[in-house]
VEXDREN-2710 file (C-alpha; in Angstrom, 1 decimal):
% VEXDREN-2710
k/r/px/py/pz
1/UNK/103.4/85.1/132.4
2/UNK/99.8/85.7/131.6
3/UNK/99.1/82.6/129.7
4/UNK/96.4/80.4/131.3
5/UNK/96.1/76.8/129.9
6/UNK/92.5/76.7/131.2
7/UNK/91.6/79.5/128.8
8/UNK/91.1/79.6/125.0
9/UNK/93.9/81.4/123.1
10/UNK/91.7/84.3/122.2
11/UNK/91.0/85.1/125.9
12/UNK/94.7/84.7/126.8
13/UNK/95.6/87.2/124.1
14/UNK/92.9/89.7/125.1
15/UNK/94.0/89.4/128.7
16/UNK/97.6/90.1/127.6
17/UNK/96.5/93.4/125.9
18/UNK/94.2/94.3/128.8
19/UNK/97.2/93.9/131.2
20/UNK/99.2/96.2/129.1
21/UNK/96.4/98.9/129.2
22/UNK/96.2/98.6/133.0
23/UNK/100.0/98.9/133.4
24/UNK/99.9/102.2/131.5
25/UNK/96.9/103.5/133.4
26/UNK/95.6/106.4/131.3
27/UNK/98.4/106.6/128.7
28/UNK/97.9/105.5/125.1
29/UNK/99.2/102.0/124.3
30/UNK/100.1/101.2/120.6
31/UNK/100.1/97.6/119.4
32/UNK/102.0/97.5/116.2
33/UNK/102.0/94.2/114.3
34/UNK/104.4/94.0/111.3
35/UNK/104.0/91.5/108.4
36/UNK/100.7/90.1/109.6
37/UNK/100.4/88.5/106.1
38/UNK/102.7/85.8/107.5
39/UNK/99.7/84.6/109.4
40/UNK/97.4/84.3/106.4
41/UNK/98.2/80.7/105.8
42/UNK/97.9/79.6/109.5
43/UNK/95.0/77.6/110.6
44/UNK/94.3/80.1/113.6
45/UNK/94.1/83.1/111.4
46/UNK/90.4/83.6/111.6
47/UNK/90.4/83.5/115.5
48/UNK/93.5/85.7/115.6
49/UNK/92.2/88.5/113.5
50/UNK/88.7/88.2/114.9
51/UNK/90.2/88.9/118.4
52/UNK/92.0/92.1/117.1
53/UNK/88.6/93.1/115.7
54/UNK/87.0/92.5/119.2
55/UNK/89.8/94.7/120.7
56/UNK/89.1/97.4/118.2
57/UNK/85.3/97.4/119.0
58/UNK/85.9/97.5/122.7
59/UNK/87.6/100.9/122.3
60/UNK/84.1/102.2/121.7
61/UNK/82.3/100.2/124.4
62/UNK/84.6/100.3/127.5
63/UNK/86.7/103.2/128.9
64/UNK/89.6/100.9/129.8
65/UNK/90.0/100.1/126.1
66/UNK/89.9/103.5/124.5
67/UNK/93.6/104.1/125.0
68/UNK/94.3/101.2/122.6
69/UNK/95.7/102.0/119.2
70/UNK/96.2/99.2/116.5
71/UNK/98.5/99.2/113.6
72/UNK/98.6/96.2/111.3
73/UNK/101.2/96.2/108.5
74/UNK/101.0/93.9/105.5
75/UNK/102.3/93.2/102.1
76/UNK/99.7/90.8/100.8
77/UNK/96.1/92.0/100.6
78/UNK/94.0/90.3/103.3
79/UNK/90.6/90.0/101.7
80/UNK/91.1/86.5/100.1
81/UNK/92.3/85.1/103.5
82/UNK/89.9/86.9/106.0
83/UNK/86.7/87.0/104.3
84/UNK/84.1/87.4/107.1
85/UNK/83.7/91.3/107.1
86/UNK/82.3/91.2/110.7
87/UNK/85.5/89.3/112.1
88/UNK/88.0/91.2/110.1
89/UNK/90.1/94.1/111.6
90/UNK/91.0/95.1/107.9
91/UNK/87.9/97.0/107.1
92/UNK/87.7/99.3/110.1
93/UNK/90.0/102.2/110.9
94/UNK/92.1/104.1/108.2
95/UNK/93.7/102.4/105.3
96/UNK/97.1/103.8/104.4
97/UNK/98.3/102.3/101.0
98/UNK/101.9/102.7/100.0
99/UNK/102.4/103.3/96.4
100/UNK/105.3/102.3/94.2
101/UNK/108.1/104.8/93.7
102/UNK/108.1/107.0/90.6
103/UNK/111.0/108.7/88.9
104/UNK/111.1/111.6/91.3
105/UNK/111.3/109.4/94.4
106/UNK/114.0/107.1/92.8
107/UNK/115.9/110.3/91.9
108/UNK/115.9/111.5/95.5
109/UNK/116.9/108.1/96.9
110/UNK/119.7/107.9/94.3
111/UNK/121.2/111.1/95.6
112/UNK/121.1/109.8/99.1
113/UNK/123.0/106.6/97.9
114/UNK/125.8/108.7/96.2
115/UNK/124.2/108.6/92.7
116/UNK/125.0/104.9/91.6
117/UNK/122.5/105.5/88.8
118/UNK/124.3/107.6/86.4
119/UNK/121.5/109.3/84.5
120/UNK/117.8/109.5/83.9
121/UNK/117.9/106.5/81.6
122/UNK/119.4/104.4/84.4
123/UNK/116.5/105.6/86.8
124/UNK/113.8/104.6/84.4
125/UNK/115.5/101.2/83.8
126/UNK/115.7/100.4/87.4
127/UNK/112.0/101.3/87.9
128/UNK/111.3/98.8/85.0
129/UNK/113.4/96.2/86.6
130/UNK/111.8/96.5/90.1
131/UNK/108.5/97.8/89.2
132/UNK/109.2/100.8/91.6
133/UNK/108.6/98.3/94.5
134/UNK/110.1/100.4/97.4
135/UNK/111.9/97.6/99.1
136/UNK/113.5/96.4/95.8
137/UNK/114.5/99.9/94.7
138/UNK/116.1/100.5/98.0
139/UNK/117.9/97.1/98.0
140/UNK/119.2/97.8/94.5
141/UNK/120.6/101.1/95.3
142/UNK/122.2/99.8/98.5
143/UNK/123.8/97.0/96.7
144/UNK/125.1/99.2/93.8
145/UNK/126.5/101.7/96.4
146/UNK/128.0/99.0/98.7
147/UNK/129.6/96.8/95.9
148/UNK/130.2/99.7/93.4
149/UNK/128.2/98.0/90.7
150/UNK/126.9/99.7/87.7
151/UNK/123.3/99.0/86.5
152/UNK/124.5/96.5/83.9
153/UNK/126.2/94.5/86.6
154/UNK/123.0/94.6/88.9
155/UNK/120.9/93.4/86.0
156/UNK/123.2/90.3/85.4
157/UNK/122.8/89.4/89.0
158/UNK/119.2/90.2/89.4
159/UNK/117.9/86.6/89.0
160/UNK/120.9/84.7/90.5
161/UNK/120.0/82.6/93.6
162/UNK/122.7/84.6/95.6
163/UNK/122.3/87.8/93.9
164/UNK/120.9/90.8/95.8
165/UNK/117.2/89.9/95.1
166/UNK/117.7/86.1/95.8
167/UNK/116.0/86.1/99.3
168/UNK/113.1/88.1/98.0
169/UNK/112.5/85.8/94.9
170/UNK/112.8/82.7/97.1
171/UNK/110.1/84.1/99.4
172/UNK/107.9/84.6/96.3
173/UNK/108.6/81.0/95.1
174/UNK/107.9/79.4/98.4
175/UNK/104.6/81.4/98.9
176/UNK/103.5/80.5/95.3
177/UNK/104.2/76.8/96.0
178/UNK/101.6/77.1/98.9
179/UNK/99.0/78.5/96.6
180/UNK/97.7/75.5/94.9
181/UNK/97.3/75.7/91.0
182/UNK/98.4/79.3/90.8
183/UNK/101.9/78.5/89.2
184/UNK/100.2/77.7/86.1
185/UNK/98.0/80.7/86.2
186/UNK/101.1/82.9/86.6
187/UNK/102.6/81.1/83.5
188/UNK/99.5/82.0/81.5
189/UNK/99.9/85.8/82.6
190/UNK/103.5/85.6/81.3
191/UNK/102.5/84.0/78.1
192/UNK/99.2/85.7/77.3
193/UNK/98.8/88.8/79.5
194/UNK/95.5/87.7/80.9
195/UNK/94.0/85.5/83.6
196/UNK/91.0/83.6/82.9
197/UNK/89.5/83.2/86.3
198/UNK/88.7/86.2/88.6
199/UNK/89.5/84.6/92.0
200/UNK/92.9/83.7/90.7
201/UNK/93.4/87.1/89.4
202/UNK/92.6/88.5/92.8
203/UNK/94.8/86.1/94.7
204/UNK/97.8/86.6/92.5
205/UNK/97.4/90.5/92.4
206/UNK/96.8/90.6/96.3
207/UNK/99.9/88.6/96.8
208/UNK/102.0/91.0/94.7
209/UNK/102.8/88.7/91.7
210/UNK/100.9/90.6/89.1
211/UNK/99.4/94.0/88.4
212/UNK/96.6/95.3/86.4
213/UNK/93.0/96.6/86.8
214/UNK/91.2/93.7/85.1
215/UNK/92.1/90.1/84.3
216/UNK/91.9/90.7/80.6
217/UNK/94.9/93.2/80.9
218/UNK/97.4/92.1/83.4
219/UNK/101.2/91.7/83.5
220/UNK/103.8/90.5/86.0
221/UNK/104.4/92.8/88.9
222/UNK/108.0/93.6/87.8
223/UNK/110.8/92.2/85.6
END
């Protein structure tokens, strides 16, 4: 309803947000954008995220915009994709980084799912399998509870195309295929535990494939 073919997309998007602010008068407006990393490969990403940065800046400049609140959720680190710090919305505001689950958190979640993990050894083994990645831990426990699997059965299905992690693994594969040359680098990490080139290290780590503080000591994100 608010799209004007005579305007550039940035102005149309800004106008859409402005209309939402006017409709709510002096009430706060929350714009929550989930999985924004799905836009990182798109040709319009710089313009889109630059528009969000502009909206953020307007909050300090114009009374009409001060009621706008922005939340951007992403799995992949944005910095290799949105490099102009003056056009990026990711270097302003508050960063909330979600950490991997440790034994205590998996223990509590295991209780909520009816204890499909039999003992402490199972808990540590699941963390090793999933790297403690919250989504994978939850998915594993949900699958075990629903299908009445034990951990050995889950392990057998972990890399199957139609196993519980199949969709997640396919997404990782498709994303990797779009990152030119990085398949070979990932094989190098598997074989040698190191990554020779810093930009490759940063891209693979930001995309969630590997973990480690330096490229000389790095490993695959999880089993």
